[in-house]
N, C-alpha and C positions, 0 to 999 in steps of 0.2 A: 077556074082551071089551075092545075096543080104545077107546081114547079119542080122540076128534076134538080136534085142535089148532085154535083160532080164528085166522084171518087176521089179518096185522097190515101196518103200511106196509112193515116191513122185509121182511116176506116176500113183499111185492110188488115189492122191488126199491129202496126209497128208504131212504137211511141218513142219518137226521137227525144222528146223531152226528158222521160224517163232515163233513157240511155245517157244523157247529159248529166242528169242527178246522180246516176250510179258513178260515173267517172269522178264526180267532185267528191263522193263518200270515200272513193277508194285511195285518194291521192296520198293522203296521210300514210297509208300503210306502204303504199309502194316506196315512198321516200325512204322509210325506214330500212331499205333493202340496198340503198346506194353504196356500192363501193367507189374508191377514189377514181377509177377508170371512168366511171359515169356521172359523176357529180359534175354539175353545172351544164352538161350537154343536153340542152332542152329539158323536156320534161314529159310528164303522161300527158296524152293526147294528141302528139305529132303522129306524124305518118310512119316512123320507124324510130326505133330504139338506137341510140347510139353508144358506142364503147371505144375508148381511146386505146387504139392498137399499138401505140407507141409503148405501152406498158410492156409488150412482149419482147421489146429489145434485149430485155435481160437474159432471153433465151437464145441459145446457140442456134438451134433448129427447132422453132416451136411448132408442133403439131396440133391441129385443132381437134378436137373431138367433138361429136354432136350426138344427140339422142332425142326422142320423142315418145311420148306415151300419154295414157290417159288414166281414169280413176276405175273405169269398168262399172259395171252394175252397183257397185258399192253407192253410187250417188242416189239410186232409188231408196236405200235405207235412209240416207240423209234427207232426201225429200219427205219421206213418210214420217220422219221424227221431227222434221223442223229445224233440223241441225246442220249448219252451212259453214261453219268456220274451222271444220277439222279436215275436210277432203282435200283443201289445197295442201296440207302436209302430204298427203298421199301422193297427189301428183307431183310435187316436188321430189319426193323420196323415188318414186319410180322413174323420174328422169335423172337426176343428178348421181344416183348410185348405180346407174348404167355407166355413167361417164366417168366416175372414179374407178371403175373396175382397171382400165386400162392405165391408171396412175394419173389421169388428168385432173387438174383443179377446175371445178366448175366455176365459171366467170359470170354467165347471164342466162336468165331463161325469159321467154316470152309464153303468154296463155292465151288459150281460146275457149271462151264460154259461150255455149249456144243455150238459149232459153225459148220457152214458147211465148213468154211474156216477161217483160222487163219489170221486176220488181226491184227497185234500186237498192234497197237495204239489204235484201237477200244477194245480189250479186256483189255487193261491197263486202258481205260477209265471206263470200268464197274467196275473193281476193285478198281479205285479211289474213285467211288461213295459207294461202299461197305466199303470200309476203313473210309471214311468220316461219314457214317453211325455208324461204329462200335465206333468211336470217341465219337459221340453224345449218344451212348448207355452205353458208359464206358466199353466196351469190348475189347478183342483183336482179332484179324484176324490171327489165327495161321496157316493157310494152305488152300489148296484148289486144284482143278483139273480143267485144261482147256481141253477139249476133242474136236477133230477134226472129224466130221462125213461126210466125202464127200458121196454124193450119196444119204444119208439119210436126209440130210438138204441141202437147196441151199446156195450158195456161201456168202450171206448176212445173212441167218437165223440164230437164236441163241436162247438160252434159258438160264434161271439162276435159281438156287436153292441154299439152304444153310441149314445148321444146327447149332444149339448152344447148349450150356450147361451152367447152371447156378446153384447156390447154396442157399440153404435156411435153417436155423435152424429148426429141427425137430418141435419144439414146436410153432413155428411162422409161419407155414404154413397157409396160407389164404384160405377160402372156405366156401361153404355152411354151414358147422356146425358151424360157428361163425354168421351168420347172425340172428338178432332178428327182432321181431315185433316192428314197429316204427323207423327202421333205415332209414336214408337218402339216396337217390339214387343220386349221384353226377356225372353229365355228363361234360366230356372235349370234347372240339371242335375238329373236326377232319380238316385238311388241305386241304379238298376236296374229292375226290371219292377214295383215298388211292389206294390199289391195289386188290380190287374185284369188279366183276360185268362188267368187260371190255368187255367181249362177248356181253352183252346186249348194253353196251354203245356204242361199235364200230358198232354194227348192225343198232341201232336207228340212230346215228348221222352221221355215214358214207355210210352206205348202202341205208337207208330209206331217210333220210332228205339230202343227198348228199351233205353235208357240208365239206368245205375243211379244213384240219388241219391248212393252213396258213391264215384262214379267221379271220378278226378281230372281236370280239364279245365285243360290248359295255358293257354288263353287266359284262363280265370279266375284262376289261380294259386290255386285252392283246389277242393273238390269241387262237383259239381253241385248238391247239396242247399244247401251253404253259399250258393252265389250264388243260388239260388231263395228262400232264406229270408232274404236281404238285407232289413232292415226299411225301411219306407217313410220317405223323408225328411220331417220335419215342418217346414214352412216358416213357420209362423203368426209367431214371434217376429222373423225375418228380414223378413217383410212389413211387420209393424208398425214395426220400426225405419225401413224405407224411407218409409214414410208420414210419420214424423216429421220425416224429413231432406229428401226432395225430393218434388216434386209427382208424384201417381200418379192415373193416370184410371180404371185397372180392373185387376183381377187375373183370371185363368183358371185353376183347378186342373185339371190334366191328369190325367182319370181314365178310366172307361169310355166309349168312344168315341173316344179319342185326341186329338191334339193339335188338329186343324183344328175338328172338331165342338164340343170345349170352347170354344175361342177364339171360335168363330162365335156362342156364346150371350152374349157380351158385347159383339158388334159391333152398331151400330145400323143399321137397314134401308138407310140412304144411304151407309154405308161399306164398306169392305173390307179385310181384313188378309191380307198376302201375307207367308209366312213362307219363308225361303231355306233349303232342306236343306243347302246347301253351307257354312253356318257351323258345323256341328257334324259329328261322327263319332258314332252311336249306338254304345253299347258291345257288347261282343262277345255277349252273351247275346241280343240282339235278332237278330244274323246268325245265330246257331246254330239258332234257333227258325224263321227264315226258311227257311234251307237244308235242315234236317232235315224240314222238313214240306212243302216246296217251296210256301211260303205266298206268294202275291202281295204285293207292297210295298203296295198300297192296302189289302188285308185286314189286314196287319200294322199299318198306320199307324190304322185305325179300331179297333184293338183293343188295341194296346200304346201306352206314351207315347214310345217310341222314344228315349229318352234326356232328355226334359224334363217336368219334374214340375210346374212352376208357370210362368206368363206373366205379366209385369208390361207393361200399356201406359202409356207416359210421354209428355210432351212431348219434341220433340227436344232442346230446351236443358236439360232435367233428366237426359238419358241418361247423361252421363259421371258425375254425381253419384251416381245411382242404382247404376252399376255399381261406383263406388268403395265406396260403403256395404256393398254384396252382398260385395264381394271381401274388405273388412275382417271381415266376419263370416264369413269361409271358404266362402262360396257361390259356386260356378262359375256366372257368367251372362255372357251375350254379347247384342249387338244381333243379333237374327235376323230381322227384317222391319220393315215399317212400314204406316201405314194409309193407304190411299188411296180415292178416290171408288169406289163400288159398280160404276157403268158396267154393263157386260153380264153381270157375274159374278152368279150365280143363289144363292152362298152366301156366307155372311159370311166366311169364311177358307179359304185353300188353302194348299198347300206346292208350293213350285216349286224346279226344278233338281234335282241329284243330291246325295246324301250326300258330305261330304267322305271320303276314304280315310286 
């Protein structure tokens, strides 16, 4: 007579022990992100992350800024290449650089990692990248969640998301109300594609052009996969340094929707931003996507950042100081346009001219 074995969480595909092992592996990386406001307040593995809000007493009227985002289909390339310690930079950049747009200092982040099967070393590598990104952003990683979803995701499938919180003095919030006619539009170079438009990029380069991620691309000086996994540049500390040194009216984080659409989000109804394409040359990866997929320029521009990851709008008299500050911090930046009257323009921002060769 046969015996019936009872069901268990493990038999359903969830490995609690592997999850515990992943937490142990990531602890050293999370510890590296601790700001003074979180040091000594519990540790990784608690039910909630703690932040000492008494640090906000230095503000007259502190406003909390919050943002959340993911990495999108770029995670599929990380999975295919078996490289897991770079997309954390992308996640942090997508979140903190949204927060800094209003002038807020990023304080802390939490992450959410969803996997089909917990591979402890793989999860730890993802968290390592997130922690390194937090260090670059000056914020703490105070907690997160790793969820195992067998049956919904394949054993090697995963996704990542995160949320962050920052703080800004109420009377120092940046935005459209500060922008004036004659302001300079300063562009800050991206590190590549960042973390937007990868559904188009993957469709064009992998599905249509049948390129291999291991293929050496002369224009890149490295493989296609290495270029596509180049981490998102994190601008938050650079933007905060700019605010401390020069007058800044607004920032715009160039993500999904492209440069013109994102810049338009911070331009008041009565004004217009003109950005001159001839002031920069997009990196070769943008040209490759355009040519391989016969993608029209306007389609590229509303999908990809085209080489500009962050915009600062500053008074003309502050432009030189702003460029000097950014150069001293190793940020490639230039005056790309100006603010004019809206006139007959129907949108808040546009690109003009042709890209420099």
